[in-house]
C-alpha positions in Angstrom: 13.0 -0.1 5.4 15.8 0.6 4.2 16.5 0.9 0.2 19.4 1.5 -1.1 21.3 3.5 -3.6 20.8 5.6 -7.1 23.7 7.8 -7.7 22.0 10.8 -8.7 25.2 13.2 -9.4 27.5 12.0 -12.1 30.9 12.0 -11.2 32.6 9.3 -13.5 36.2 11.8 -13.2 39.7 10.9 -14.6 42.1 8.9 -12.5 44.8 10.9 -10.8 48.3 10.1 -10.7 49.4 8.8 -7.9 51.3 11.8 -6.9 48.0 13.8 -6.9 46.3 11.9 -4.8 44.5 13.5 -1.7 46.4 13.1 1.1 45.4 10.5 4.4 47.9 10.5 7.1 50.8 7.9 7.2 49.0 6.4 10.2 46.3 5.4 8.1 47.5 4.7 5.2 49.7 2.4 7.0 46.9 0.7 9.1 44.8 0.1 6.1 47.4 -1.7 4.2 48.4 -3.7 7.3 44.8 -4.6 7.7 44.7 -5.8 3.8 47.8 -7.6 4.5 46.9 -9.6 7.9 43.0 -10.0 7.7 41.4 -10.1 4.3 41.2 -14.4 4.0 40.0 -13.9 8.1 37.5 -11.0 6.7 36.0 -13.3 3.8 35.4 -16.1 6.0 33.7 -14.0 8.3 31.2 -13.2 5.6 30.7 -16.6 4.8 30.1 -17.7 8.5 27.4 -14.2 8.5 25.5 -15.0 5.0 24.7 -18.2 6.2 22.2 -17.1 8.4 18.7 -16.4 7.0 18.1 -13.6 8.8 14.5 -12.3 7.0 12.1 -10.4 9.6 9.5 -13.2 10.5 5.9 -11.7 11.4 4.9 -15.4 12.9 8.5 -15.6 14.9 9.6 -12.5 17.2 13.2 -11.7 16.4 14.6 -12.8 20.4 12.8 -16.4 19.0 14.2 -16.6 15.3 16.7 -18.9 15.2 18.7 -17.4 12.7 18.6 -13.6 14.4 19.7 -15.9 17.7 22.3 -17.4 15.2 23.7 -14.3 14.2 24.2 -13.2 17.0 26.4 -15.8 18.6 28.5 -16.0 16.0 29.1 -12.2 15.9 29.2 -12.3 19.8 32.2 -14.8 19.6 34.1 -13.0 16.7 34.0 -9.3 18.6 35.1 -11.3 21.7 38.2 -13.3 19.7 39.1 -10.2 17.8 39.5 -8.0 21.3 36.7 -6.0 20.4 33.6 -4.9 23.3 30.2 -6.5 22.5 26.8 -5.6 23.9 23.6 -6.9 22.9 20.2 -4.6 23.6 18.0 -7.0 21.6 17.6 -5.1 18.1 20.9 -3.6 18.1 24.3 -5.0 18.7 27.2 -2.7 19.5 30.6 -3.6 19.1 33.0 -1.0 20.1 37.1 -0.4 20.5 38.5 2.3 22.3 37.7 5.0 25.0 37.1 8.9 24.7 34.5 11.6 25.8 33.8 11.5 21.7 32.4 8.7 20.1 32.4 8.0 16.2 29.2 5.4 15.0 29.8 3.4 12.3 25.7 2.1 11.5 25.0 -0.8 9.8 22.0 -3.5 9.4 22.1 -7.3 9.9 18.7 -8.3 8.8 18.3 -8.9 4.7 15.9 -8.9 2.6 14.4 -12.7 1.1 15.8 -14.3 -1.3 14.3 -16.8 -4.2 16.7 -19.5 -4.5 15.4 -20.7 -7.9 17.2 -17.6 -9.1 21.1 -18.0 -7.6 23.4 -21.0 -9.0 23.7 -21.8 -5.2 22.2 -20.9 -2.5 21.4 -17.3 -1.3 22.4 -18.3 1.9 26.0 -19.1 1.1 28.8 -17.4 0.3 29.6 -18.6 -3.6 32.9 -17.8 -4.4 33.0 -20.0 -7.3 30.2 -19.7 -9.8 32.0 -16.3 -11.1 35.4 -15.8 -9.9 36.3 -12.8 -8.4 33.2 -12.2 -6.9 31.5 -13.3 -3.5 28.2 -14.3 -4.2 25.4 -14.2 -1.5 22.4 -12.3 0.2 24.2 -9.5 2.4 27.2 -10.1 0.9 26.8 -6.1 0.1 23.9 -4.9 2.3 24.8 -5.4 4.3 27.2 -8.0 6.1 29.8 -7.9 3.9 30.4 -4.1 5.4 29.8 -5.5 9.2 32.5 -7.9 8.3 35.1 -5.3 7.1 34.2 -2.9 10.2 35.3 -5.8 12.2 38.7 -6.0 10.6 39.0 -2.4 10.4 39.0 -2.0 14.0 41.0 -5.2 14.6 43.6 -4.0 13.1 43.5 -0.6 14.7 43.7 -2.1 17.7 46.6 -4.3 16.7 48.7 -1.5 15.3 47.8 0.7 18.7 46.6 3.5 16.2 46.2 5.9 18.3 43.0 7.8 18.2 41.0 10.3 20.6 37.3 8.8 19.9 35.8 5.6 20.7 34.6 3.7 17.4 31.1 2.0 18.1 29.9 -0.2 15.4 26.2 -0.2 15.7 24.6 -3.6 13.9 20.9 -3.0 13.7 18.4 -6.1 12.8 15.2 -4.7 11.5 16.5 -2.1 9.2 14.5 -3.9 6.3 11.6 -4.0 7.9 10.6 -2.0 10.9 12.8 1.4 12.5 10.7 1.7 15.5 12.9 -0.7 17.5 15.9 2.0 16.6 14.2 4.9 17.3 13.4 3.7 20.9 16.9 2.3 21.2 18.4 5.8 20.3 15.9 7.5 22.7 18.6 6.3 25.4 21.5 5.4 23.5 24.4 8.3 24.1 24.5 9.5 20.4 27.5 9.8 18.8 29.1 13.3 17.5 30.4 11.8 14.2 27.5 9.4 12.7 28.2 7.4 9.4 26.4 4.7 7.6 28.2 2.1 5.8 24.5 1.2 3.9 25.0 3.2 0.5 27.4 5.0 -2.0 30.7 6.5 -2.5 32.1 9.0 -2.3 29.8 10.3 0.5 26.0 10.4 0.7 24.2 13.8 2.1 20.9 13.1 0.9 18.6 10.4 0.4 15.2 10.3 -1.0 12.1 9.5 0.9 10.7 5.5 0.9 7.2 6.4 0.1 4.3 4.0 -2.0 1.0 4.2 -3.8 -1.3 1.1 -2.6 -3.8 0.6 -5.3 -6.6 -2.8 -4.4 -9.1 -3.6 -7.4 -11.7 -6.1 -6.7 -14.6 -7.7 -9.6 -15.3 -10.5 -10.9 -16.9 -12.1 -14.6 -20.2 -14.3 -14.7 -19.0 -17.9 -15.0 -20.7 -18.0 -18.8 -18.7 -15.0 -19.9 -17.2 -15.7 -23.5 -15.6 -12.4 -24.2 -11.4 -12.7 -23.6 -10.5 -11.3 -19.8 -7.3 -11.3 -18.0 -8.2 -14.4 -15.3 -5.5 -13.5 -13.6 -2.0 -11.3 -12.8 0.4 -11.2 -10.4 4.2 -10.5 -10.1 6.9 -9.6 -7.6 8.9 -10.6 -4.9 9.2 -8.0 -1.9 8.8 -4.0 -1.8 12.1 -2.6 -2.7 12.9 -5.1 -5.6 12.1 -4.3 -9.3 10.9 -7.5 -10.0 12.2 -9.7 -12.6 9.3 -11.9 -13.0 5.3 -11.8 -13.3 2.8 -13.7 -15.1 -1.1 -13.4 -16.4 -2.9 -15.7 -17.6 -6.0 -14.7 -20.7 -9.2 -16.6 -20.9 -11.0 -16.8 -23.7 -8.6 -16.0 -26.2 -9.0 -15.5 -29.6 -6.7 -16.6 -32.6 -6.4 -12.9 -33.9 -5.6 -11.7 -29.7 -3.2 -14.7 -29.8 -1.1 -12.9 -32.5 -1.5 -9.6 -31.3 0.4 -10.3 -27.5 3.0 -12.4 -30.3 3.6 -9.6 -32.2 4.1 -7.3 -29.5 6.7 -9.4 -27.6 8.7 -9.8 -30.5 8.8 -6.1 -30.3 10.3 -5.7 -26.9 13.9 -5.8 -26.8 14.1 -5.0 -22.8 11.6 -7.6 -21.3 11.7 -11.4 -22.4 8.5 -13.4 -22.5 7.1 -17.1 -22.2 3.8 -17.4 -23.7 2.1 -20.8 -23.4 -1.4 -21.7 -25.5 -4.0 -24.3 -24.0 -7.0 -24.3 -25.4 -9.0 -21.3 -24.9 -6.1 -20.2 -22.3 -2.7 -18.0 -22.9 -0.1 -17.9 -19.6 2.3 -15.0 -20.4 5.3 -15.3 -18.0 7.7 -11.7 -18.3 11.1 -12.2 -17.2 13.1 -8.9 -16.6 16.4 -7.9 -14.2 15.8 -7.6 -10.7 17.6 -4.7 -9.1 16.7 -2.4 -5.5 14.1 -0.1 -6.3 15.8 2.6 -5.5 17.8 2.7 -8.8 15.2 1.9 -11.2 17.1 2.3 -14.0 19.3 -0.7 -13.6 16.8 -3.2 -13.5 14.0 -4.1 -16.2 10.6 -3.9 -14.4 8.8 -7.6 -15.5 5.3 -6.4 -14.5 5.5 -2.8 -16.3 6.1 -4.5 -19.1 3.8 -7.2 -19.2 1.2 -5.1 -18.5 2.5 -3.4 -21.4 2.6 -6.2 -23.5 -0.7 -6.7 -22.6 -1.9 -3.4 -24.0 -3.0 -4.5 -27.1 -6.6 -5.2 -25.9 -8.8 -3.4 -23.7 -9.8 -5.6 -20.8 -12.8 -6.1 -19.3 -13.0 -5.0 -15.3 -12.6 -7.5 -13.3 -9.7 -7.4 -10.7 -6.9 -8.5 -13.3 -8.3 -6.3 -15.8 -9.1 -3.7 -14.2 -5.2 -3.5 -12.9 -3.7 -3.9 -15.9 -5.3 -1.0 -17.3 -4.6 1.0 -14.1 -0.9 0.2 -14.6 -0.8 1.0 -18.2 -2.6 4.5 -18.1 -0.6 5.5 -15.1 2.3 3.8 -14.2 3.7 2.9 -18.0 6.8 1.5 -18.2 9.0 4.3 -17.2 10.8 5.2 -14.1 9.5 8.5 -13.0 6.2 8.7 -12.9 5.8 10.7 -16.5 2.4 9.1 -16.5 0.6 9.7 -13.1 -1.3 13.2 -13.4 1.3 15.7 -12.4 3.3 14.1 -9.8 6.8 13.9 -11.3 9.3 16.6 -10.7 12.9 16.6 -10.2 15.4 18.3 -8.0 18.5 19.9 -8.9 20.7 17.9 -6.5 18.8 14.9 -5.8 17.1 14.5 -9.1 13.8 12.9 -10.0 11.4 11.2 -8.2 11.4 7.5 -9.4 8.5 5.0 -9.7 8.8 1.2 -9.5 5.9 -1.2 -9.6 7.0 -4.1 -7.2 4.6 -6.5 -6.3 1.3 -7.2 -7.8 -0.5 -9.8 -5.5 -3.9 -10.9 -3.6 -4.8 -9.4 -0.4 -7.4 -8.7 2.2 -8.4 -5.5 0.2 -8.5 -7.1 -3.2 -5.8 -7.5 -5.9 -3.2 -4.8 -4.8 -0.1 -3.5 -6.9 2.3 -1.5 -5.4 4.1 1.3 -6.7 7.4 2.3 -4.8 8.3 5.9 -5.0 11.9 7.5 -4.1 10.6 11.0 -3.4 13.3 13.9 -2.9 13.1 17.4 -2.0 11.2 20.1 -4.3 7.8 19.1 -3.6 5.8 19.2 -0.3 4.6 15.6 1.0 0.7 17.6 1.3 0.7 18.8 -2.7 2.8 15.2 -3.6 -0.3 13.4 -1.8 -3.1 15.8 -3.5 -1.9 15.3 -6.6 -1.6 11.6 -6.7 -5.2 11.3 -5.3 -6.2 13.7 -7.7 -4.6 11.6 -10.7 -6.3 8.4 -9.0 -9.8 10.2 -8.9 -9.8 11.2 -12.6 -8.9 7.8 -13.8 -11.7 6.2 -12.1 -13.8 8.7 -13.3 -12.8 8.3 -16.8 -12.7 4.4 -17.0 -15.7 4.0 -14.7 -14.1 1.5 -12.4 -13.5 2.0 -9.1 -11.0 1.6 -6.7 -11.6 -1.0 -4.0 -9.4 1.0 -1.7 -6.0 3.5 -2.0 -3.6 4.0 0.2 -0.7 6.3 0.1 2.1 6.6 2.5 5.4 9.2 1.9 7.9 9.3 3.2 10.8 12.4 3.9 13.6 12.9 2.3 16.9 13.4 3.9 19.8 16.1 3.6 22.6 17.0 5.7 24.7 19.6 4.6 27.9 20.9 6.6 28.6 18.1 8.4 32.2 18.1 9.5 33.2 14.4 8.6 32.4 14.7 5.2 35.4 16.5 3.6 38.2 13.6 5.4 36.1 10.9 3.9 36.1 12.7 0.3 39.8 12.5 1.1 40.0 9.0 2.1 37.9 8.2 -0.9 40.1 10.2 -3.2 43.3 9.0 -2.3 42.5 5.1 -1.9 40.5 4.9 -5.6 42.9 8.2 -7.3 38.9 9.5 -8.0 39.6 13.1 -8.3 37.2 16.2 -7.2 34.7 13.8 -5.2 31.9 15.5 -4.1 29.1 14.5 -1.7 26.4 12.7 -3.7 22.3 12.2 -3.1 21.2 8.3 -3.0 17.3 6.8 -3.7 17.5 4.6 -1.3 16.8 5.3 2.3 19.0 4.6 5.7 19.2 4.7 9.2 21.2 7.6 8.6 18.0 9.8 8.7 17.4 8.7 12.3 21.3 10.3 13.7 22.3 14.0 13.5 25.3 14.7 11.2 24.8 11.5 9.5 26.1 10.8 6.6 26.9 7.1 4.3 30.4 6.4 2.9 29.9 3.3 0.8 30.0 0.1 0.3 28.9 0.9 -3.7 31.2 2.5 -6.0 29.9 5.4 -8.0 28.2 4.6 -11.3 28.4 1.0 -10.2 24.4 -0.7 -9.6 23.9 -1.3 -6.1 22.9 -5.3 -6.1 21.8 -5.6 -2.5 18.2 -6.5 -2.9 18.3 -8.2 -6.2 18.8 -11.5 -6.8 21.9 -11.7 -7.9 23.9 -9.8 -4.8 27.5 -9.9 -4.5 30.8 -8.1 -3.7 33.8 -8.2 -5.5 36.8 -9.5 -4.0 38.6 -6.4 -5.3 35.6 -4.0 -3.9 35.6 -5.7 -1.0 39.3 -5.5 0.0 38.8 -1.5 -1.3 36.4 -1.1 1.4 39.1 -2.6 3.9 41.3 0.2 3.3 39.3 2.7 2.9 37.3 1.5 6.2 39.9 1.1 8.4 41.3 5.2 7.3 37.8 6.3 7.6 37.7 4.9 11.3 41.3 6.9 12.1 40.5 10.1 10.2 37.6 10.6 11.8 38.3 9.4 14.9 41.0 11.6 15.0 39.3 14.6 13.4 
């Protein structure tokens, strides 16, 4: 599941003067200028037509029968043919192509998206809102990844219009299950003639050459209290929307509350400066709702985790170990409000290039195993999976022994980090970025997200998110600015020409 970008290498360099910019060919510059002048408006209209399809994976409906995906494919097919581009449908993978040649450049993106909670959007998340916040194009998929799809289509169209000579065939691969299931793509790649140069447009600039491994710790608790239990306890605790989003909302119901406990909760709530809390009391029950800031879980430093801060608020009392109470105690003892697994035994570590492993509790919900919490880890190089898994289980075992609380179930899944060195198209991509942004000394970076680059040889990522900017994909306020959309069209056009002629 894709999970996109934490910029791990700090580079906010000074801007160059125009005369000192990195060079790109005049062909790339002229075609990029033409693309924006001719197609910026059409690109925005195409994005509007793509985001209206709620292309969210469904366990009940196969992709081939899902009306949203069927409609999305049809629009893409019509648009590709209208632009004079080749179009092929391989089920879970769509290929839009331009040109011929013995070698290929693969541009990899995806058309599926994460769920969106309509209550948290000013307009429908599946409508391109350009009015609520002038200068922004707001919709689910605007940055991740329907915006990049629209950009790539018109970059290819501009190249075709201008007859710009490129010696490699450009193939845009649009995968339709990146957020949910990578197996269909793995199957496709077994018979697909894989390009010599691969670029995903699903992450960050300048050029991403390393990605952390998407990992997760699931912990489930069970247990109930007698019906006549008279002491304070946590009746229920829940939060989060999906497994790759720092949650912006969580809720707990406290039963048998005393005036002293209510006062302690209210006092601690007033002390918090990041999350906000709504507290309502009815007889002997207290309902507490925490509100934070949703963000892609690969960039927890840009969000405010409502689940973690709600658990922290409830640390004013040692709760009985029913399912909800045990979960609160586990979250406070081993997870906390930090983002680098500082409290989880010895599992925390840091890589000199990829940065620290991050940890974000993304959901707490009732499952068949009990009340289950999902801790999303983004794992860099620097520690083996064997060692990390051993340390995770050691921390969980020590906590259970110390507290006397036994988990109903634990599951640990560790994804592998990805890193590519010396890919031949990195330098041309850095030149394109520096030329069009004016940023000097651009270097490869690492991200916390996980893209389909992991499945392709010598694959790197090129945009669409700028250095230092929070990635808005997976948030409840996903957008791309008009300015960035325009800049991406220039850079993607130039990128296809420069790498196509490398």
